[in-house]
C-alpha positions as CSV (number, residue, x, y, z in Angstrom):
1,M,0.0,0.0,0.0
2,S,1.4,3.4,-1.0
3,K,2.1,5.9,1.7
4,K,-0.3,8.8,2.3
5,N,0.8,12.4,1.9
6,I,0.2,14.4,5.0
7,A,0.3,18.2,5.2
8,L,1.3,19.3,8.7
9,L,0.1,22.9,9.2
10,A,2.1,25.1,11.7
11,G,2.3,28.8,12.6
12,G,-0.9,30.8,12.2
13,N,-1.9,34.4,12.6
14,S,-2.2,34.8,16.4
15,G,0.0,35.2,19.4
16,E,-0.1,31.4,19.7
17,A,2.0,30.9,16.5
18,E,5.1,30.1,18.6
19,I,3.3,27.4,20.5
20,S,2.0,26.0,17.2
21,V,5.5,25.7,15.8
22,K,6.6,23.8,18.9
23,S,3.7,21.4,18.6
24,A,4.3,20.8,15.0
25,S,7.9,19.9,15.6
26,I,6.9,17.2,18.1
27,I,4.2,15.9,15.7
28,E,6.6,15.8,12.8
29,Q,9.0,13.7,14.8
30,N,6.2,11.2,15.8
31,I,4.3,10.6,12.6
32,D,5.0,7.1,11.4
33,E,7.3,7.4,8.4
34,T,6.5,3.8,7.3
35,L,2.8,4.9,6.7
36,F,3.0,8.6,5.8
37,N,5.0,11.2,3.9
38,T,4.9,14.4,6.0
39,Y,5.3,17.9,4.7
40,K,5.4,20.6,7.3
41,I,3.6,23.7,5.9
42,N,4.2,27.0,7.5
43,L,1.3,29.4,7.4
44,Y,1.8,33.1,8.3
45,Q,-0.9,35.5,7.0
46,K,-0.9,35.0,3.2
47,D,2.4,33.1,3.1
48,W,1.9,29.4,3.0
49,Y,5.0,27.4,2.1
50,Y,7.1,24.2,2.6
51,T,10.8,24.3,3.2
52,D,12.7,21.2,2.0
53,S,15.8,19.6,3.5
54,D,18.0,21.8,1.4
55,G,16.4,25.0,2.7
56,E,14.5,25.7,-0.6
57,V,11.1,27.3,-0.1
58,H,8.1,26.0,-2.1
59,P,4.8,27.9,-2.0
60,I,1.5,26.2,-1.6
61,D,-1.0,26.5,-4.5
62,K,-4.1,27.7,-2.6
63,N,-6.3,26.9,-5.6
64,D,-6.2,23.2,-4.7
65,F,-3.8,23.2,-1.7
66,S,-1.1,21.4,-3.6
67,L,2.7,21.6,-3.6
68,T,5.2,21.3,-6.4
69,V,8.7,20.1,-5.5
70,N,11.3,19.4,-8.2
71,G,8.6,19.5,-10.9
72,N,6.5,16.9,-9.1
73,K,3.0,17.9,-7.9
74,I,2.0,16.7,-4.5
75,N,-1.7,16.4,-3.5
76,F,-2.5,15.7,0.1
77,D,-4.6,12.9,1.5
78,C,-5.0,14.6,4.9
79,V,-4.1,17.8,6.6
80,F,-2.9,17.6,10.2
81,I,-3.8,21.0,11.7
82,A,-1.5,22.0,14.5
83,I,-2.3,25.7,14.4
84,H,-3.6,27.1,17.7
85,G,-5.7,30.2,17.4
86,T,-6.7,31.6,14.1
87,P,-7.1,30.3,11.4
88,G,-6.5,26.7,12.5
89,E,-8.8,26.6,15.6
90,D,-11.6,28.9,14.7
91,G,-13.1,27.1,11.6
92,M,-11.5,29.2,8.9
93,L,-9.2,26.5,7.5
94,Q,-11.7,23.8,8.1
95,G,-14.2,25.6,5.8
96,Y,-11.5,26.0,3.2
97,F,-10.6,22.3,3.3
98,D,-14.2,21.3,3.2
99,L,-14.6,23.2,0.0
100,L,-11.6,21.4,-1.5
101,Q,-12.8,18.0,-0.1
102,I,-9.5,17.4,1.7
103,P,-9.8,15.5,5.1
104,Y,-8.3,17.1,8.2
105,T,-7.7,16.1,11.8
106,T,-9.8,18.5,13.8
107,C,-13.5,19.3,14.4
108,D,-15.4,20.7,11.5
109,H,-15.8,24.4,10.8
110,T,-19.1,24.8,12.7
111,T,-17.9,23.2,15.9
112,S,-14.5,24.9,15.6
113,A,-16.1,28.3,15.3
114,I,-18.5,27.8,18.2
115,T,-16.0,26.4,20.6
116,F,-13.4,29.0,19.8
117,N,-15.8,31.7,21.0
118,K,-15.6,31.1,24.7
119,S,-18.8,33.1,25.6
120,Y,-21.0,31.4,23.0
121,C,-19.6,28.0,23.8
122,N,-20.4,28.6,27.5
123,K,-24.0,29.4,26.7
124,I,-24.4,26.2,24.7
125,V,-22.7,24.1,27.4
126,Q,-25.1,25.7,29.9
127,A,-28.0,24.6,27.8
128,F,-26.7,21.1,28.0
129,G,-27.1,21.3,31.8
130,I,-23.4,21.8,32.7
131,N,-22.2,24.4,35.2
132,T,-20.2,27.4,33.9
133,A,-18.9,30.5,35.7
134,N,-21.0,33.6,35.9
135,S,-19.7,35.9,33.1
136,V,-19.9,39.1,31.1
137,H,-19.1,39.4,27.4
138,L,-17.7,42.7,26.0
139,F,-17.3,43.9,22.4
140,R,-14.7,46.5,21.4
141,H,-17.2,48.5,19.3
142,L,-19.7,48.7,22.2
143,P,-19.3,50.9,25.3
144,Y,-19.0,49.3,28.7
145,N,-19.2,50.5,32.3
146,V,-17.0,49.0,35.0
147,E,-19.5,49.7,37.7
148,N,-22.2,47.8,35.8
149,I,-19.8,44.9,35.3
150,L,-19.0,44.8,39.0
151,S,-22.7,44.7,39.7
152,E,-22.9,41.5,37.7
153,I,-19.6,39.9,38.5
154,S,-18.1,39.2,42.0
155,L,-14.3,39.6,42.6
156,P,-11.9,38.0,42.1
157,C,-12.5,37.4,38.4
158,F,-10.6,36.5,35.3
159,V,-10.5,38.8,32.3
160,K,-9.4,37.1,29.0
161,P,-9.6,37.5,25.2
162,N,-12.8,35.7,24.2
163,N,-11.3,34.2,21.1
164,G,-7.8,33.0,22.1
165,G,-5.8,30.5,24.1
166,S,-2.6,29.8,25.9
167,S,-3.6,32.4,28.6
168,I,-2.2,35.2,26.3
169,G,-3.8,38.6,27.4
170,M,-5.4,37.0,30.4
171,S,-5.5,38.6,33.9
172,K,-6.8,37.7,37.4
173,V,-8.5,40.7,38.9
174,N,-8.6,41.0,42.7
175,K,-9.5,44.6,43.1
176,A,-12.1,46.9,41.4
177,E,-9.4,49.4,40.3
178,E,-7.6,46.6,38.4
179,L,-10.5,45.7,36.1
180,E,-10.2,48.5,33.5
181,I,-6.5,47.8,33.0
182,A,-7.2,44.1,32.6
183,I,-9.9,44.7,30.1
184,E,-7.7,46.9,28.0
185,K,-4.9,44.3,28.1
186,A,-7.4,41.6,26.8
187,F,-8.7,44.0,24.1
188,K,-5.1,44.2,22.7
189,E,-5.4,40.5,21.8
190,D,-9.0,40.3,20.6
191,H,-12.0,42.4,19.7
192,Q,-14.1,40.5,22.3
193,V,-13.4,40.1,26.0
194,L,-14.8,37.6,28.5
195,I,-15.0,38.3,32.2
196,E,-15.6,35.3,34.4
197,E,-16.0,34.9,38.2
198,F,-13.3,33.0,39.9
199,I,-14.2,29.5,41.1
200,K,-12.1,28.0,43.8
201,G,-11.3,24.4,43.3
202,K,-9.2,21.8,41.6
203,E,-8.4,22.3,38.0
204,L,-8.9,19.1,36.1
205,T,-8.5,18.4,32.4
206,C,-9.4,15.4,30.2
207,G,-8.3,14.7,26.7
208,M,-9.8,12.2,24.2
209,I,-9.7,11.0,20.7
210,K,-12.4,9.6,18.4
211,T,-11.0,6.7,16.3
212,N,-12.6,4.7,13.6
213,T,-14.1,2.4,16.2
214,S,-14.5,4.2,19.5
215,L,-14.1,7.3,21.6
216,I,-10.9,6.8,23.7
217,V,-11.0,8.9,26.9
218,F,-7.6,9.5,28.5
219,P,-6.7,9.6,32.2
220,I,-7.4,13.0,33.7
221,T,-4.8,15.5,34.8
222,Q,-4.8,17.8,37.8
223,I,-3.0,21.1,37.2
224,I,-1.4,22.7,40.2
225,S,0.1,26.1,39.2
226,E,3.0,27.7,41.1
227,N,1.6,31.0,39.9
228,E,-1.7,32.5,41.0
229,Y,-3.4,30.8,38.1
230,F,-2.5,28.6,35.1
231,D,-1.1,31.4,33.0
232,Y,1.3,31.3,30.0
233,E,4.4,30.9,32.3
234,A,2.8,28.1,34.1
235,K,1.7,26.3,30.9
236,Y,4.9,26.6,28.9
237,Q,7.7,27.6,31.2
238,G,7.5,24.9,33.8
239,K,5.7,26.9,36.5
240,S,3.1,24.2,37.2
241,K,2.8,20.7,38.4
242,E,0.7,18.4,36.2
243,V,-0.4,15.2,37.9
244,T,-1.5,12.4,35.5
245,P,-3.5,10.5,36.4
246,A,-5.0,13.0,38.8
247,E,-4.8,12.0,42.5
248,V,-8.5,12.5,43.1
249,D,-11.4,10.3,44.2
250,E,-12.6,7.8,41.6
251,T,-16.1,9.4,41.7
252,I,-14.6,12.7,40.7
253,T,-12.5,11.1,38.0
254,N,-15.5,9.3,36.5
255,K,-17.6,12.6,36.6
256,V,-14.9,14.5,34.7
257,K,-14.5,11.7,32.1
258,S,-18.2,11.2,31.6
259,T,-18.9,15.0,31.4
260,A,-16.1,15.5,28.9
261,A,-17.3,12.5,26.7
262,Y,-20.8,13.9,26.9
263,L,-19.7,17.3,25.7
264,Y,-17.5,15.8,23.0
265,N,-20.5,14.1,21.5
266,K,-23.0,17.0,22.0
267,L,-20.7,19.5,20.5
268,N,-20.0,17.2,17.6
269,C,-16.3,17.1,18.1
270,K,-13.8,15.2,16.1
271,G,-10.1,14.2,16.5
272,I,-8.1,15.0,19.6
273,V,-9.9,17.4,22.0
274,R,-9.3,18.4,25.6
275,F,-11.9,19.7,28.1
276,D,-10.9,21.8,31.2
277,F,-12.9,21.9,34.4
278,I,-12.9,23.2,38.0
279,Y,-14.1,20.9,40.7
280,T,-15.3,22.7,43.8
281,E,-14.8,20.6,47.0
282,E,-17.2,22.7,49.1
283,S,-20.2,22.2,46.9
284,E,-18.9,19.1,45.1
285,E,-19.8,20.7,41.7
286,L,-18.0,20.4,38.4
287,Y,-17.7,23.6,36.3
288,F,-16.8,23.7,32.6
289,L,-13.9,26.1,31.8
290,E,-13.2,25.6,28.1
291,V,-12.6,23.2,25.3
292,N,-9.5,23.0,23.2
293,T,-10.1,21.5,19.8
294,V,-6.4,21.9,18.8
295,P,-4.7,21.1,22.1
296,G,-1.0,21.6,22.4
297,Q,1.3,18.7,21.4
298,S,4.7,20.1,22.5
299,A,6.9,18.3,25.0
300,E,5.2,20.2,27.9
301,S,1.6,19.6,26.7
302,I,-1.0,17.7,28.6
303,V,-2.6,15.4,26.0
304,P,0.7,13.6,25.2
305,Q,1.2,13.1,29.0
306,Q,-2.3,11.6,29.2
307,A,-1.7,9.3,26.2
308,R,1.5,8.0,27.7
309,A,-0.2,7.4,31.1
310,M,-2.5,4.9,29.5
311,G,0.3,3.2,27.6
312,M,-0.2,4.7,24.2
313,S,2.8,6.1,22.4
314,I,2.5,9.5,20.6
315,K,3.2,7.7,17.3
316,E,0.3,5.4,17.9
317,L,-1.9,8.4,18.9
318,Y,-1.1,10.3,15.6
319,T,-1.6,7.2,13.5
320,L,-5.1,6.7,15.0
321,L,-5.9,10.4,14.4
322,I,-4.8,10.4,10.8
323,E,-6.5,7.1,9.9
324,A,-9.7,8.3,11.5
325,S,-9.5,11.6,9.6
326,I,-8.9,9.9,6.2
């Protein structure tokens, strides 16, 4: 059987491009070379290109997403999307590949767009009967009043870009006078801002993958940040302790896993997805935080840790993902 051609997309147009490149490097090293030919495609704004082993740059033909190397045209059997943020996680690329009828490894364009918008996703999750934090959604083109926000939201609270990840532009606000500064910081990263009440509890996260035959739910992870919250430094610079499997009661573990699997199906997810929650010990309630439809795959990332904890190699994980996508 001939090997399939896989386009591995890295980069992107957001502040998460650096994380995407790290993820793509790990993915490239772990795609099974006996089954797949991998071409890492860098995407930055309008520049889409492949750099070969000699350092020669080959542009992508966006008319059919093909590549020509040494006079040979390469068409792709599947696209492995490793771009965090726009346009890889918000549905834009998914819509493009749907038009070209090229399979890809993530959720479809509708699910990607909905889950990328944290506020809209929260409202849908609430409709499914899952707890979410009390929140306020701001738009850059609409005026807002800090006093009105504080009448709806209790402190402390988190202020974050509504469409973004990796905790870029995010702040924890403990005092009323800090709120305006935090909002402006978030607006520098996005035209929408989400303000959420702080929920005290254990941060638990659960990844999973839908294969051709089943939905595999990974062991859950507890995140213990050295910083005040799980910010960029904690996520990517070693300022957190990630315990996999999480050292929590089996009842809590089962609740996290079952809730994550329920949301995976209800949101019509596909591929590798990770759900983040807070478990409050006082009320024994589980709160949905967010869903990551293109979770990080770098050496520090959580999903690879979870896969290894259940005895699955990263190479096996990516083979399952690509085969299910094709």
